[in-house]
C-alpha positions in Angstrom: 251.5 -4.2 -99.6 248.3 -3.8 -98.2 246.0 -2.5 -100.5 243.2 0.2 -100.4 239.7 -0.9 -101.1 236.7 2.0 -102.3 234.0 0.0 -101.8 231.6 3.2 -102.8 233.5 3.2 -106.2 232.7 5.7 -108.8 235.7 6.3 -110.7 239.4 5.9 -109.9 240.0 9.3 -109.2 237.3 10.6 -107.1 239.4 11.2 -104.0 241.7 13.3 -105.6 238.9 15.3 -107.4 237.0 16.3 -104.2 240.2 17.3 -102.6 240.8 19.5 -105.8 237.3 21.0 -105.3 237.3 21.4 -101.7 240.8 23.1 -102.3 239.3 25.7 -105.0 236.0 26.4 -102.5 237.9 27.3 -100.0 240.5 29.2 -102.0 237.7 31.1 -103.2 236.4 32.2 -99.5 239.5 32.9 -98.5 240.0 35.7 -101.5 235.8 37.4 -100.9 237.7 37.8 -97.3 235.6 34.9 -95.7 236.2 31.7 -93.1 237.7 29.6 -95.4 235.5 26.8 -94.2 234.4 24.5 -96.5 233.5 21.0 -97.2 232.7 18.8 -100.2 230.9 15.3 -101.1 230.7 13.8 -104.5 226.9 12.1 -104.8 226.6 9.2 -107.6 222.8 7.9 -107.7 223.1 4.7 -109.9 221.9 5.2 -114.4 218.5 3.4 -114.4 220.5 1.1 -117.0 223.7 -0.3 -114.8 223.5 -3.3 -112.5 225.9 -1.8 -110.3 225.1 -3.1 -106.5 225.6 0.2 -105.1 222.7 2.3 -105.4 224.0 5.6 -104.0 228.1 6.0 -103.3 229.3 9.0 -101.6 232.9 10.5 -101.6 234.6 9.6 -98.7 232.6 6.6 -98.1 233.7 6.4 -94.3 232.9 10.4 -93.3 230.7 11.9 -92.2 227.7 12.1 -94.5 226.4 8.7 -93.6 224.7 6.6 -96.7 221.3 6.0 -95.3 220.9 9.7 -95.5 220.4 8.9 -99.5 218.4 6.1 -98.3 215.6 6.5 -101.0 217.3 8.6 -103.6 217.0 6.6 -106.7 212.8 6.7 -106.3 213.0 10.3 -105.4 215.0 10.5 -108.7 212.6 8.9 -110.8 209.9 10.9 -108.6 211.5 14.7 -109.3 212.2 13.0 -113.6 208.2 12.4 -114.3 206.9 15.6 -112.7 209.9 17.6 -114.2 208.4 20.6 -115.4 210.8 20.4 -118.4 208.6 17.8 -119.8 206.0 19.7 -121.2 208.5 22.2 -123.0 209.1 21.1 -126.5 212.0 22.4 -128.9 211.9 23.1 -132.6 215.4 21.2 -133.0 215.6 18.4 -133.1 218.9 17.5 -131.1 217.6 19.4 -128.6 215.1 16.9 -128.1 217.0 14.4 -128.3 219.1 15.5 -125.2 216.3 16.8 -123.1 215.8 13.9 -121.3 219.5 13.1 -120.1 218.9 17.4 -119.2 215.4 16.4 -117.0 217.6 13.2 -115.5 220.7 15.6 -114.9 218.7 18.1 -113.0 216.5 15.3 -111.0 219.5 13.7 -109.6 220.6 17.3 -108.7 217.2 18.0 -106.9 217.2 15.4 -105.7 220.8 15.4 -103.4 219.7 18.3 -102.8 216.5 17.6 -100.6 218.4 15.3 -98.9 220.4 16.9 -97.4 218.5 18.9 -95.8 218.2 17.4 -92.9 221.8 16.8 -92.4 222.7 21.0 -92.9 219.7 21.6 -90.4 221.2 19.5 -88.4 225.0 20.2 -89.1 224.2 23.8 -89.7 225.8 24.4 -92.8 224.4 25.2 -96.3 225.1 23.0 -99.1 225.6 24.4 -102.5 225.1 20.9 -105.3 226.5 21.5 -109.1 225.3 20.4 -111.9 225.0 16.5 -112.7 227.1 14.6 -115.3 227.3 10.6 -115.4 231.0 8.6 -115.2 230.3 5.1 -116.3 227.7 4.1 -113.6 226.2 7.1 -112.0 225.2 10.3 -112.0 227.7 11.9 -110.5 227.0 15.5 -108.0 229.8 17.4 -106.5 228.0 19.5 -103.3 230.2 22.6 -101.5 229.6 22.5 -97.6 229.9 25.8 -95.3 229.2 26.6 -92.4 225.4 28.7 -91.8 226.7 31.2 -89.8 229.1 32.5 -92.8 225.9 34.2 -93.2 225.3 36.1 -90.1 228.9 38.0 -90.8 228.1 38.1 -94.2 223.7 38.7 -94.7 221.9 37.6 -97.8 219.2 39.2 -99.6 216.4 37.2 -98.7 213.9 35.4 -100.9 212.1 36.5 -103.7 209.4 35.4 -105.6 209.7 35.7 -109.3 207.3 38.2 -110.5 205.6 36.3 -114.1 207.3 37.1 -116.7 211.0 38.1 -115.2 213.8 36.0 -116.0 215.4 35.0 -112.7 216.1 36.7 -109.5 220.6 36.6 -109.6 222.0 35.1 -106.7 221.5 35.9 -102.8 224.5 36.8 -102.4 228.3 37.0 -103.3 228.6 34.3 -101.4 226.2 32.3 -103.1 228.2 33.6 -107.2 231.1 32.7 -106.1 229.9 28.9 -105.0 228.0 28.8 -107.9 231.2 29.3 -109.7 233.7 27.6 -108.2 230.6 24.2 -108.9 231.0 25.4 -112.6 234.7 24.2 -112.0 233.6 21.5 -110.6 231.0 20.4 -113.6 233.7 21.3 -116.4 236.5 18.8 -114.5 233.6 16.2 -114.8 233.5 16.6 -118.2 237.2 16.0 -118.3 238.8 12.5 -119.4 239.5 10.8 -116.0 238.4 14.2 -113.6 240.6 14.5 -110.5 243.7 12.7 -112.4 245.8 16.4 -113.2 245.5 18.7 -111.0 247.8 21.5 -112.3 246.0 24.2 -114.3 242.7 22.2 -115.0 241.0 24.4 -113.6 241.0 28.0 -112.7 242.1 29.9 -110.0 240.5 30.9 -106.8 240.8 34.8 -108.1 239.5 34.4 -112.1 236.3 32.5 -110.2 235.8 35.1 -107.3 235.9 37.8 -110.5 233.4 35.3 -112.7 231.3 34.9 -109.6 231.3 39.2 -108.9 230.5 39.5 -113.2 227.5 37.0 -112.2 226.1 38.6 -109.1 225.9 42.1 -110.2 223.4 40.5 -113.2 221.0 40.3 -109.9 220.4 44.2 -109.7 218.8 44.1 -113.5 216.8 40.9 -113.4 215.3 42.5 -110.1 214.2 45.4 -111.2 213.3 44.7 -115.0 210.5 42.9 -115.9 212.6 42.1 -119.0 216.0 41.9 -118.2 219.1 42.2 -121.0 222.1 40.7 -120.0 225.4 43.9 -119.8 228.7 43.7 -118.5 227.8 46.2 -115.4 230.9 44.5 -113.6 233.2 45.5 -116.0 231.1 49.4 -117.4 231.4 49.4 -113.2 235.1 49.5 -113.0 235.8 51.3 -115.9 233.6 54.3 -114.8 235.3 54.4 -111.5 238.6 54.6 -113.0 238.1 57.8 -115.1 238.8 61.1 -113.9 236.9 63.9 -114.9 239.4 66.9 -115.1 241.7 66.0 -112.3 238.4 64.8 -110.3 237.8 61.4 -109.3 234.5 60.0 -109.5 232.8 60.4 -106.2 228.8 60.0 -105.7 226.2 57.7 -106.4 224.6 55.8 -109.0 220.6 54.3 -107.9 219.8 51.5 -110.4 215.8 51.0 -110.3 213.2 50.8 -113.5 212.6 54.1 -114.3 209.0 54.1 -113.7 208.7 53.0 -110.2 207.0 55.3 -108.5 209.7 55.6 -105.2 211.9 57.6 -108.1 212.1 61.8 -106.9 213.3 62.9 -110.5 215.6 66.1 -110.4 216.0 66.0 -113.8 214.9 64.2 -116.5 217.3 63.3 -119.8 215.3 63.5 -123.0 217.4 61.0 -124.2 218.9 57.8 -121.9 222.2 57.7 -121.3 223.8 54.5 -122.6 226.5 52.8 -120.5 228.5 51.3 -123.6 230.3 55.1 -123.4 231.9 54.9 -120.0 233.3 58.8 -120.8 229.8 60.1 -121.0 228.7 58.3 -117.8 231.8 59.6 -116.0 230.7 63.0 -116.9 227.1 62.6 -115.7 229.0 61.1 -112.3 230.3 64.6 -111.7 227.0 66.3 -111.6 225.5 63.8 -109.1 226.8 65.7 -105.7 225.3 64.9 -102.0 222.4 63.8 -101.7 221.7 63.8 -105.8 222.0 60.5 -107.5 221.8 59.0 -110.7 218.6 57.4 -112.5 220.0 54.5 -114.2 218.7 50.2 -114.7 221.1 48.3 -115.7 221.9 49.7 -119.8 221.2 53.6 -119.8 220.9 57.0 -117.4 217.9 58.3 -117.1 218.2 61.5 -114.8 219.0 62.8 -112.0 217.4 62.3 -108.8 216.9 60.3 -104.8 214.6 57.5 -103.9 211.3 59.0 -101.4 212.2 58.6 -98.2 208.7 56.5 -98.3 210.9 53.8 -100.1 210.9 50.5 -98.8 214.6 48.7 -99.3 213.2 44.8 -98.8 211.1 45.1 -101.7 214.8 45.0 -103.7 213.9 46.8 -106.2 216.4 49.5 -106.3 220.4 48.9 -105.4 222.1 51.2 -105.6 226.4 51.9 -106.8 228.2 54.3 -104.1 231.6 55.4 -106.2 233.9 55.7 -103.2 237.3 57.0 -104.1 239.1 56.2 -107.5 238.6 52.4 -108.8 236.7 51.7 -105.4 232.8 51.5 -105.7 230.8 49.2 -103.7 227.2 47.7 -104.3 224.1 48.0 -101.8 220.3 47.5 -101.3 218.9 49.4 -98.8 221.9 50.0 -95.8 223.0 46.1 -96.6 226.5 46.1 -98.8 226.4 43.6 -100.9 230.4 44.2 -102.9 233.5 45.8 -102.8 235.1 46.4 -105.3 239.1 48.6 -105.0 241.4 48.3 -108.7 238.8 46.1 -109.4 239.1 42.9 -107.3 236.0 42.3 -105.9 235.4 41.8 -101.7 232.8 40.7 -99.2 232.1 43.9 -97.1 233.6 43.9 -94.2 235.8 45.7 -91.5 239.8 46.1 -92.3 239.9 43.8 -89.2 237.7 41.5 -86.7 236.7 43.8 -84.2 235.7 41.2 -81.1 239.2 40.3 -82.4 241.3 43.9 -82.0 239.2 44.4 -78.5 240.1 41.4 -77.3 244.0 41.8 -78.2 244.2 45.6 -77.4 243.5 44.8 -73.7 245.7 42.2 -73.5 248.5 44.3 -75.0 247.6 46.9 -72.4 246.1 45.0 -69.3 245.7 47.9 -67.3 243.6 49.8 -70.2 239.8 48.9 -70.6 237.0 47.7 -73.1 235.9 51.7 -73.5 239.8 52.6 -74.6 240.0 49.6 -76.5 236.6 51.2 -78.8 237.5 54.1 -78.7 240.3 53.2 -80.4 238.5 51.1 -82.6 236.7 54.0 -84.0 239.7 56.0 -85.0 240.9 53.3 -86.9 237.7 53.5 -88.3 238.1 57.4 -89.3 241.3 57.0 -90.1 240.9 54.7 -92.5 238.3 56.6 -94.2 241.0 59.9 -94.8 241.6 60.0 -99.4 245.8 59.8 -97.7 248.1 57.8 -95.6 248.6 57.6 -91.8 249.8 56.0 -89.0 249.1 55.6 -84.9 251.3 54.5 -82.6 249.6 53.6 -79.0 252.5 53.2 -76.3 252.3 52.8 -72.9 255.6 54.8 -72.5 253.5 57.5 -74.9 254.6 60.4 -72.5 258.5 59.4 -72.2 258.7 58.9 -75.8 256.7 61.8 -76.3 259.6 64.2 -74.2 262.1 62.1 -75.5 261.2 62.6 -79.2 260.5 66.4 -78.9 262.9 67.4 -81.4 261.4 64.9 -84.3 258.0 66.1 -83.9 255.2 68.0 -81.7 254.8 67.5 -78.4 251.4 68.6 -77.1 249.6 68.5 -73.6 247.8 65.3 -73.4 244.2 65.6 -74.9 242.2 62.8 -75.5 242.0 61.7 -79.6 238.7 62.8 -81.6 237.5 61.5 -84.6 237.7 65.8 -85.8 241.1 66.4 -83.8 242.4 62.7 -85.7 241.3 64.7 -89.4 243.1 68.0 -88.4 246.5 66.5 -86.8 247.0 63.4 -89.4 247.2 65.7 -92.2 250.5 66.3 -91.3 253.7 64.1 -91.9 255.0 61.9 -88.7 252.6 60.2 -86.6 250.6 60.4 -83.7 251.8 59.3 -80.3 248.8 58.0 -78.6 248.6 56.1 -74.8 246.1 53.0 -73.8 243.9 55.6 -72.8 243.8 57.2 -76.1 245.9 61.2 -75.1 247.5 62.3 -77.4 251.0 63.0 -76.4 252.3 63.7 -79.4 251.6 64.7 -83.0 254.0 64.3 -86.5 256.9 62.1 -84.5 259.2 61.1 -86.2 260.4 57.6 -85.3 263.7 55.7 -84.7 264.2 52.4 -83.8 266.8 49.7 -85.5 265.9 47.4 -88.7 264.2 44.5 -88.0 263.6 40.5 -90.0 260.4 41.9 -90.5 261.2 45.2 -92.1 260.4 44.6 -96.2 261.6 46.7 -98.5 258.2 45.2 -100.7 256.3 48.5 -98.3 257.1 52.2 -97.9 258.5 53.6 -94.9 255.8 54.8 -92.6 255.3 50.6 -92.2 259.3 49.9 -92.0 259.1 52.8 -88.9 255.8 51.3 -87.4 257.7 47.5 -87.1 261.5 49.2 -86.7 259.3 51.6 -83.6 257.3 49.0 -82.2 259.9 45.8 -81.8 263.1 47.8 -80.6 261.9 48.6 -77.0 260.6 46.7 -74.0 257.9 48.9 -73.8 254.1 48.0 -75.1 253.7 49.1 -78.4 251.1 48.9 -80.6 250.9 50.6 -84.7 248.1 51.2 -86.7 249.4 52.0 -90.1 247.3 53.0 -93.2 249.2 53.7 -96.7 248.7 55.8 -99.2 247.4 52.8 -101.4 244.3 52.2 -98.7 246.6 49.2 -97.3 246.2 48.7 -93.0 248.5 47.1 -90.9 247.9 46.5 -87.4 251.8 45.8 -85.7 252.4 43.7 -83.7 249.8 41.6 -85.9 246.4 40.4 -84.1 245.7 36.6 -84.0 241.6 36.2 -84.4 239.8 34.9 -81.6 239.2 31.0 -82.4 236.1 28.9 -81.0 237.5 26.4 -78.4 234.6 23.8 -79.6 236.1 23.7 -83.1 239.2 23.1 -81.9 238.1 20.3 -79.7 236.1 18.5 -82.4 239.3 18.5 -84.8 240.7 17.3 -82.1 238.4 14.5 -81.5 238.0 13.8 -85.2 242.2 12.7 -85.0 242.0 10.5 -82.5 239.4 8.5 -83.7 240.3 9.1 -88.2 242.1 6.5 -90.4 244.4 7.0 -92.9 242.1 7.5 -95.1 239.7 10.2 -93.8 243.1 11.9 -90.9 243.6 14.8 -93.4 241.5 17.7 -92.6 241.9 18.0 -89.3 245.2 16.7 -89.3 245.6 19.8 -91.7 243.4 22.4 -89.6 245.3 21.5 -86.3 248.4 22.6 -87.7 247.0 25.6 -88.9 246.1 26.5 -85.7 248.8 25.2 -83.8 248.5 28.7 -81.6 245.8 27.9 -80.2 246.1 24.3 -79.0 246.6 23.6 -74.8 248.7 21.3 -73.4 246.1 18.6 -72.7 244.9 19.1 -76.4 248.5 19.0 -77.5 249.6 15.4 -75.8 246.0 13.4 -77.6 247.5 14.9 -80.5 250.4 13.8 -80.3 249.2 10.2 -79.7 246.9 10.5 -81.9 250.0 11.1 -84.7 251.4 8.3 -83.2 248.9 6.1 -83.7 248.3 6.8 -87.4 252.0 6.8 -87.2 252.5 2.9 -86.6 249.4 1.9 -89.0 250.3 -0.3 -91.9 251.1 2.6 -95.2 249.8 1.7 -99.0 252.9 1.0 -100.6 253.3 3.9 -103.7 251.5 6.6 -101.8 253.8 9.7 -100.7 252.4 10.5 -96.5 253.4 13.6 -95.0 254.7 14.0 -91.5 253.5 15.6 -88.7 255.6 17.9 -86.4 255.2 17.3 -82.7 252.6 19.7 -81.0 254.0 22.1 -78.2 252.0 24.6 -76.5 252.8 28.4 -77.7 254.6 30.6 -74.6 252.2 33.4 -75.4 248.6 31.3 -76.0 245.9 32.2 -73.3 242.5 31.4 -72.9 241.4 34.9 -74.3 242.1 33.6 -77.2 239.6 32.1 -77.1 235.4 32.0 -77.3 232.6 29.5 -76.9 
């Protein structure tokens, strides 16, 4: 039997706890619509009264976070503890005064761990989020989630804003920040259970529940930013309810300006004698009906004060005004200036993003239609965006044989003289049933076409006739074709499915990581490569297979379950065009 020794031991289930938190963090990012690339480490700082020989423990102990990162951590904790702001706070109740030293020590450990990771974050271009500290055995334990800082290039957060005197806080800089905080709350709750990490089934909330909590928390940010004395409200639930209500059969479309009603940047058109409370959602919906184009509802986080707009001179970087745009039925988004911070559709919060990655779409378009140009691909991308903005479903099919197909299907639609499809023409012709047929250059050859084709394995009864007809038509013939399907429920599909672009540097990092891995730390690289098999070239396949063979030959600990890995082979469709730097 080969025994596994944990040198930096905190508690028996520290590894399974870390993996559990990592899975939750990745799932949360995926639900938000962000790259699910989160790593987790657990840091333990020895308590002052312990004689344990390890002053600091890190899980995983053989990972990329070297123990030297935390040299001097205990001294930092003691210095932070002595100078903590809460030392000068006195509570009126005895239990709080009794617990104050423990609260200060927990926060001192969390703060010191965050400081210790700053150099690692800078060198590795990641952002660390530290959860709350709890004591387990001899150690004050801090869970840490790290995500690539590049995520914030794709989803920019609000700028850091100092707290004004008298304000209670400033909220979260982004929905991602709120989501990582919510996930770490789950991690803290788990630390308070006996043997954290021992039981993984239903021990924490699902990613969907965590994201909803994060959205509710993030919606406190406008109130904290615009109000001197903010009172917590359930603005997230209120906006969902208002957006779901109809007024005499009409959907609510308009915008709400969250701002201090005394702000000089407001240009009131109508000021109510008595504010309308958000606790009367049907009244709020009635007021929304009065907000026409260019006119918004002036409100703070609790009440509506009238109708008006922000002056052109208003500087959105001050973060003293936010806008809620009601886009469609049960569909709204939160903005600060031109920056969209959160989108919510049928009470499901998401990060703001295009329906598909633009770079991947353009690369795939040129790959599918090699005789076309990047300009033609960009034209179709803009048509896709226009198609999504419409209030009804529609389908565009791009076919290299569009001219002959328009002639063949002329009895099942309307053939036209080839005409470049513009956004305005799209809005006109998509109002009728049937498909718009284009060639790869964007010339429209037919409108209202009823597609044919045989059923395939890709068809599904869970989707509507528009989607399934697109699948049948694209996959039946040997000609190159692409369908953009927007269903009535706003679901968007591109057939065949687009593959996103992957960094060749990142692939190489995981291949190298697997080559150097042991049985204790190979999982991350193996799992990532297993999920990205399509992108691995022949030379990398050979290296991965040799690494797997080496790992399989190592002695295994009795009593543990090991999952095998299928050999890697080059995908026949893979080429360099799927890779970025």
